[in-house]
N, C-alpha and C positions, 0 to 999 in steps of 0.2 A: 504493500500500500504506500510505501515511501516514494516521494517524488524527488529525484536527484536534479542537481543543477548542471547546466551546460553553459560555459562562458563563451562569448563571441567577441572577437577583438580584431577589427580591421575596418578599412573604408568599405563603402557599399560595393558589393560584387555578388555574382550569382551564388557562390559557395556560402556566403553569409545566409542568404534566404534558404538555400537547400539545407544547410546545417540546422537552422532553427526549426524548419518544418520536420526534418528527420527526428530531431529531439522531441518535438510535440507528439510524433507518432508513438513514442515510447514513454509518454507522460512526463517528459523532462521539463524543467522550468528554465527558460532562457534567461541569461544575465548578460546584458550587452555593455561593453565598454566603449566609450567614445575613443576614436583613434588619436585624439589630441590630449588625452589625460596624462597628468604627471605621475611619477612613480608612487608618491604617497597615496593618491586617490585610488590608483590601481590596486595597491596593497590593501587598502581599506575595503574596497568593494569585494574583491575575491575572497577575503577572509570573512567578511560580514555575511556574504551569501553562501559561504561554505562550498565553493566551487572546486570539484575534484578534477574536471576535465575542461580544458580551454581550447577552443578552435580559433586559430589566428592566422594572419598572413605572415609570410616569412620575415618581413622587415620588423616584426614585433617580437620575434623570438628572443633576441638579445636582451631586450628590456625585461622580459619575464625571467630569463636565466639569471640576470643580475639581481633580481628580487627574490630568487628561489628560497634563500634562507629565512625570508620573512613570510613565506607562503606555505605553512606546514600542511595544509589540507589539499594542496594541489598534487595530483598524481600523474597526469598525462597531458600532452599537447598534441593537437591535430593541426598540421600545417596545411593551409589551403593551397599552397603552391607545391610543385614537385621538388623534392629534396635531392633528386638523383639525375639532374640534367647538367650537361657541360656548361650551360649558360650561367650556372651558379657563380663561376669565377669572374664573369663580366656582366654585372647587372644591366639589363636593357634600359634604354633611355629614349625619351621623345626627341624630336628634332631640336628642341630647345635645351637638350641636355638634362632634362628633369627625369629622375628615375620613375619608372612606372610603379604604381602601388603594388606591394608584394615583391619587389625586387629583392633578390637574395643579398644579405649583407656579407656573408661568408659562405664558403662551400657547404653543401648539405651534410657531407660526412663529418665535418668538424662540428656542426650543430648537434648532430646525433650523439657524437662522443661526449660533448660537453653536457648535454641533457642527461645522458646516462650517468655521468660523473656526479651530477646533481640529484640523482635519484628520480628522474622523470623519464617516462616513456614518451618518445617522440616519433610519430608516424605522419605521413602526409595523406592528402585527400584520396589519392589513387589507392593507397594501401587500405584505407578505411572502406572504400567501395569494394575492393577485392574481398575483404573480410565479410562484408554483407552478402556478396554473391556466394561465397563458399559456405558460410554458416548463417543463413538468413534467420533473423530473430522474429518471432511472432509479434505482431503489433500489440501495444498496450495503449489503445486509444484513450484519450482523456475524456472525462465527463465535463459538462458545462461548468461545474463548480470547482474543478481542478485548477490549480494555479498555472497560468500560461507564462508569466514573466515577472521577475523583480525588476522594475524599471526605475533606475536611480535618477532622481531629479538632481540637477546640478545646482546645489545650494550656493547662494551668494555669500553665505557665511557658514563656517563649520563643515562637517562631513556631509556628503549627500545622503538623502533619505531614499530607502528602497520601497517604492510603491508596489503593493501586491495587487496584480491584475489577473483576473481569472479569464478563462476562455469565453465565458458568458459576457464579461465586461467588454472584451474586444469585439466579439461578434455583434453585440447590441450596438456598439458604436459604429461598426461597419454598416449594419443594416440601416441605422438612422441616417447616416451620411449618403448611402447609396440611393435612398428614396428621393433625395433632392439632387444629388450630383449626376446620377444616371449614367454610370460607367457602362461601356458596351464591350462586346467580344472583339470588335475591331479596333478598340482603342490602343494607343501606345503611350506609355508613361515613362518619363525619365526619372530615375531614382538618383537624386543627388543630395537631398537632405539626409542627415545621418540616421541610419537605421537603428542606432542606439536610442533615438528619441521615438516615443510612441506615435507621434504625428506621422512620420514616414512609415512606421510599422503598420498602422491602420490603413494608410494609403496602399501599401504593398498587398495586404490581405484583400482589400477591396478590388484591386486589379486582378489578382490571381483567382479570386472567387468568380469573377466574370469571364475568366479565360483570356484576359487582355495581355498584350505584350509589354514587357518591361525591359528598358535599356538602362545601363548603368553608366554614369559619368566616370571620367577618369580620376576623379577625386581631387582635381586641381581647380580651384575656383577661377583662376585666371583663364582656364580653357573651357569653362562651363558653357559660355555662349556658343563656342564652336561646336561643342558636343550637342547642344540643342539644335543648332542648324543642321547638323549631320543626321541626327536621329529623326527629326521632324515629328515631335510628339503631338498627339491630339489632346491629351490631358496634361496640364502643367500644375503640379501641386508645389507651392512655394511659400516664401515668407516676404514681408514688406521690404526687408533689407535689399533683396535682389531687385524687386519691382521698382524700388526708388531709384536704383542705379539705371535700370532700363528707361524709366521715365525721364531722368536727367539727360540721358544721351539722346532720346527721341525728341524731347522738347528743344534741345540745343540745335538739332538739325532741322527742326520744322518751325514751330511757332516763335522760337527765339532767333531764327535765322535772319540774315539781312536780305534786303532786296526783294525781288519778285517771289522767291521761294517762300520767304517768311510771310509775305502778304497773302499768298494763296493758301498756305498752311493754316494761318490764323482764321481765314474765312471758312476753310473746310472743317476745322475743329469746332468752331462756333456753330456751324450748321448741324453737325452731327450731335453735338451736346444738346442743342435745342430739340432735335428729334428724340433723343434718348429721354430727356426730361418729360416729353409729351407721351412717353410710352410707345414710341414707334420703332423701337429696336436699336440695334447697334450697327446696322448697315445703311448704305446710301448708294443709290443707283449710279451716281456720277462720281462723287468724291472717292469712292472705293477704287474705281478703275484708275483715276488720276493719281491717287496718293496712297491710300491705305493698304491696297494689295501689296505694295512694295514694303510698307512697314511690317506687314505680317510675316515677311520673310525673315525678320530678325528671330522669330520663334520657329522657323522652319516652314511656315506657310500653311500648316494644317491644324493648328491648335483650335479647338472648339469650345474648351472650357478651362478656366483657370480657377484654382482655389487658393486663397491666401489665408494664413492664420499665424498663430504663435506670438504675434505682436500687432499693435494697431497700425492701420494704414490711413493716410489722409484722404479726405473726400475728393480733392482735386486729382490725386494720382489714380484713385480707383476709377473715377468717371472717365478720365483720359484713356486709361488702358482698355476700358470697355469699347470705346469707339475706335481706338487705334488698331486693336486686334480683331475687331468685328466679332466678338464672341462674348459669351456669358462669363462674368467674373464674380465668383462667390467669395464672400468673406465669412470665415467661421470663427468660433470662440470655444475654447476648452482648455483643459489642463491635463497633465499626466494623470492626475487622480480621477479623471472621468474618461480615461482612454482617449484623450485629445478632442472628444466631441461633446459639446454642450449645446451650441446653437449654430445655425448656418442660414445664410440668406437664400431666398427662394429663387427658382429659375426665372430668367428674364427680369430680374430686379433692375429698376431704372433709377433708384435713388441710393445715395451713399450716406454714411454717418451712423450706420447701425450694423449689428452682426447677425441679423435675422431673427429666427424663431427657434425654440427648443426642438431638438431632433425628436422623432416620434417615440424613441425609447427612453426619454427622460422628461422630468418635470422641473420647473424652476420657480423660485420665490425670492422676494427681497426681504431682508431683515434690517430693522432700524439701526442706524449708527448715530445716536444723539450727539456724541462729542464732535462729529463732523457736520451736524445739521442735515443729515440725510434720513428722511423718514418715508416709510411706505405709504403714509397718508398725504404726502406732498401733492399739491395741485399745481398744474393740471396733470403732472406725470409723477407716478410713484418712484421713489429712489431708495436705495439701500444696498446692503451687501448681497451679492448674488450667491444663492445657494441652489445646488443641483441634487436631484435624487433620481435614481433609476438603476436599471441593470448595468449601465455603463460605469457606475461609481465603484471605486476600488474598495478593497477589504481592509485597508489600513497600511501602516508602514512597518516593514519587517523589523522585529525586535525593538520596537519603539512605541509602546502603548501610550506614553504621555503625548507625543506629537500626534498620534492617531486621534486621541480624545480632543485635542485642540482643533482638529480639522474635520472630523466626522462625528456628528452628534448621535444621540441615542435613537433618534428617529430615522437615521440613515441619510441625513442631509449633509452634503459636502459644502463646507464653508470656504468659498474660494479666496476671500480676501480682496476681491475686486468689487468695485462699486458700480451699480448699473442703474439705468433709467428705463422704465417701460413706456414706450412711445404710444401715441394715439393709434398708430397702425398695428399695435400688438408686437412690434419688434423690440429688441433689446439694444441699448447703446451702452458702451463701457465709458464711464465718465471720470473715474478716479480709481485710486488704489488705497486700500485700507492698511495693508501690511507694511509697505515701505513708506510710512509717514513719520515725520518728526515735527517737533514744536519749536517755533522761533522764540526768541527771548520775550516778545510781547504776548505770547500765548497762542498765536495763530498756527494752525496745523498746515503742513505742507506735504503734498504728494509729488515728489520730484519727477516720477515717471511721466506724469501728465504733462508737466512743463517741458520735459525733454522731447516728448513726442511732438509737441507743437513747434518748438525751436528746430527740431530735426527736419521740418518740412521746407526750411529755407534752402534754396537751390545751391548755395555755396557751402553748406554744412554737411559733413559726412557723419559725425558722431558728437554727442552732447553729454556732458556730466554736470548736473546742477547740484550744488552743495549748500548746505546750511546746517545750523545746529542750535541748541537751546541757549547758547551763550551769545548768539548774534541775532540781530533784528532784521538782517537782510540776506539775500541769496547772492551767490556768485556762480559763475559757470566757466567750464573749460570746453572749448570748441576745437574739434578736429576738422580742418577744412577739407572739402571734397577736392581731390587732386585734379579732377577733370574740369570742374566748373568754377573753382575758386580763382584761378588766374584771370579769367574773364571778368569776374566780379571786381577784382582788384583794379583791373584796367578801366572798368566803367567808373569806379570811385575816384581813381587818381587821374584819369584822363590820359594815361599813357601805358604802354606795354612794359611789363617787368619780367626779368628772368627768374628762373626757379631759385637761383641763389639769392637774388634780391628779395624775393617773396619771404624767404626764411628770415632775412634781416628786418624787413618791414613788419612782419608779424610780431617780432620781438620788441621793436622800438617805436613803431608808429601808433601813438595813443589815439590819434584821430581815426585811424582805420578800425581800431577796436571799438571806439565809441559809435562809429557809423554802423557796424554790424550789430552792436548791442541795441541801438535804436531800432533797426529793422526787425530784430528778434522780438523786442518788446511790442512793436507794432503788430506782429503776428499774434503775440500773446493777448493784446487787447481785443483784436478781431475774434479770437477764440474764446473770449470771456474771462481771461485771467484777472484776478484782483491785483491791485498794486503790490501787495506784499508777496505775491506769487511770481513777480518779475525779478529777473537777475539785475543787480545793480553794478556789477563789474564783470569783466570778461578777460580771459587769456586764451591764446591759441596754443595748441599742442600739435606739432607736425608729426609726432609719433602716434599712429593710430592705436586705439584700444584693441588689443588682441588677446587670444587665448595664451599665446606664448609669453607675453609680458604680464600675465596673470591679472589683467583688468577685465576680462570677459570669461564667463562660464562656457563650457562646451556648447551650450545652446545659444551663445552669443548675447547673454544677458549681462548687464554691467555689474561688476562686483564693487559694491559701494564702499565697503570698509577698505579694501585694497586700493581703490581709486583715491580715496581720501588720504591715505598714507603716501601713496605715490606722488600726489600733487600737493602734499602738505606745505612745502615751502612757498609754492605759488599761491595757494589759498591764503596763507598768512599774509603774503604781500598785498593781495587784493583787499583783504579786510583792513590792513594798515592804511591803504590809500583811502578807503571809505571813511575812516575815522579821523584822518588828518584834516585840519582846516584847509579849505580851498583858498585860492588867491582872492576870490570875490568876498569870502568871509572876512579876510583880513581888512579889505577895503571898507566893508560895512562897519567893522569894529572901530576903525579909525574915525569914520564919519560920526 
């Protein structure tokens, strides 16, 4: 009756999906590791989930062997790549000299010997298949209530939590999404979001359930758009981070272009947006032939449906993409704890600013948050913490009853920590965040994610970190410029072109440039309804992006606030010092 765990550690690839499905056939519980995790987190997850067998790509073997002494429960490794090919000695690479995912770090026979020395059995995928052919095991098919996976959420503080998801959780999420997404047997899906995240896992099950085709990206984000153009997917399941990049490139080449191209593009976009708002769909008999059929080629030319989730996306981006790609663009909302699926927009949706309605296998309610002035009795629209209940809601956190009680109440409601509003149309809008809030010195509560999402819509901005604490009465912000659009913005502000080297110097020394961007960000904030105390009062640029490698982002690309605060501590202190120092005008007034 025991369910054993099977670890999976690689970028997305066919063997990953085959390995998990094979494990489920034997009632095994999958435990996925993001391929970007550091040694300490890998050690924690493998020990916490008690993983005896780990299936991994060849490039990850050295990492595990170096951790072997800290992994007492690990017994064996299954390499997704061949260990016995002559190519082991010379890892293959792309034309750009980038090793392919799974490239061998050292010859296979050396890895086998080292693993044996460490007390681990190491075989490759071909050997595993041969064992199955020679000694086939009878299936031990799981029941609906059996555990399917321990899905570790990438905590922004402390160790990650292992969400316990059953097969019923995942199937109910798939069923609820499929009713509205409408996947078909002739669909093609590109798998590039990490399979270690439940969002991509549910997408994969949805596609396989319908008999759709799945192609795997090469695992390099710089080559992703090339992969998409080559595969020509019909279904594109993605996140706002990528869609914002696509939007910036498309608008730069169309509505923000100079001359006749820009004039025609602005007219075409305005015409299609008007039709969309009137419920006349995403196509146009004239403008599509002249402009938008060419734009569709960015996604391979065959995409018919896009689903975005995991983070908010701006109204402007969502509506533009609908008319640019002439297809249905769904926005969904969910968390790991509800198998990624809570709500989703309806087909042919022509309005933005909401995340749709609850999936058919779940129900939703709002709970009052008096300290933030959000009440379910608010008029004209109820507001409160979003709670979800249904067959998609998880069973709790592995070996963590305290965190489970904080998140899952006795009636089965998942308390998401997100603040929502029920609109007159019956749709849900995400308006705030309860969990990541702090109080300023004057007692006002701040939800930094809401502000960051608004500031992040500026064309010249790639990443945002808003900081404040209970000892300060004002907010400050760190901005990572978008390398593709920021130079043009600087040119527009200064009235002259500047080199990349000069931009770095200007970002550091030009206070007027910082003030100009801060003014534009606060203008966006006012337009979005931010209060004065929610607006940043000082700004600095960081030319170093927030990444997983510098420990400022989690594997799901969420900002690590504690680490970011310490990373930018000196700059933050400088900004607050500037805000508290008397200005030149103040000195003049004092003399008068």
